[in-house]
Structure formats: C-alpha cells, structure tokens
N, C-alpha and C positions, 0 to 999 in steps of 0.2 A: 504494500500500500504506500502510495506516495504522499509525503507530507506537503502541506500547502506552502510552507516557507523553504522547501528544499530547492537548492539551486542546481541540482544535478539534472541534466537533460534526460529525456525519456530514453534516448538511445544508449544511455549508460546504466540502465536498470539491470542489475545482476540478480534480481530475485529469481529463485528457482534454479540458479546456476551453482555448481559446486566446483571449487578449485581443487587442484591436486597438490598437496603439500610435498615440497621437495622435488618437484618435477624437473627443475633446471639446476639442482644442487651440484651434480657431478660436473656439468659443463661450466658452471660458474667457478667452481674450485680449480678447474684446470686453466683458468684465465679467460678474460673476455675483453672485447673492444667496445668502446662507446663512441659513436659517431654522431655529430650534431650538424644538421643541415639548416641552411637558411634558403628556402626555396630549393633550387637545384645545386646550390653552392655548398661544398663541404667546408664548415667553419672550424670544426675541431675533430681530431681523430686520436684517441688515446687508448692504449692497451693497459690493462690492469692484470697483474699476476698475483696469485694468492700466495701469501707467506704464512707458513705454519706457526702456531702459537709459541713454540720454543724459540724460534728465530725472531719473531716480532717483539718478544720481550726485551730485546736489546735496542730497539729503535722506537723513538717517540712518534715519528711520523714518516710519510713517504719521502720527504726531503732528506732525512737522515739515511734512509735506505739507498736512495739514489747516490748520495755522496759516498757512502761506503762502497757501493758497486763500482763507481767511477774510479775510486782509488785502487781497487783490485784490478780493474781493466788496465790502468796505467802501469801496473807492476807486471801483469801477465803478458800483455800484448802492447808493443809500442805503437804509437799513433802512426797510421800510414802517411808516407810522404806525398805531398802534392807536386805535380809536375810544374816546373818553373818555366816561365815564358822567356 
C-alpha cells in the first residue's frame, strides 16, 4: 500500500518482490569496477579490490594502502624509461 506522502515513484514499488541475500557477494569480494557516466561520456572509472581483515588492520584508509603498494612497486620493479626525443 502506498502512503500519501511517499515520494517514491510507482515504478519503484518493490512490494511482492523478494531479494536474494548475498547474490553478488562472491563477485564483489573478488573486486569490482565503478563507472560513472554523464550522458555518453565516461566521467570516472575506478577499480576496487577487496582487502582481507588481517591486512586492512594495518591501514586506516585507501590512501595508506595505495602509498604502501607504490613503495613496494618502486622496490620490486623500476619505473620504465620513456623514450627521449
């Protein structure tokens, strides 16, 4: 039953529908991309990787994770040289 002061449009009525709990859990945990479009133009494209709890305990936020990974990359693999003109 729809309330009179409800701002939800009729096409968003989910009464009688049942969701499936955990339907995308496995895919989400393996990493996912979020793409944001403005019309046909791609505005943002980000990939998110899942970090397990024992690892995430060492990092306060994603900025700290990226900083640590960049430090490891600089040790393991030198930056490729660009061709000089």
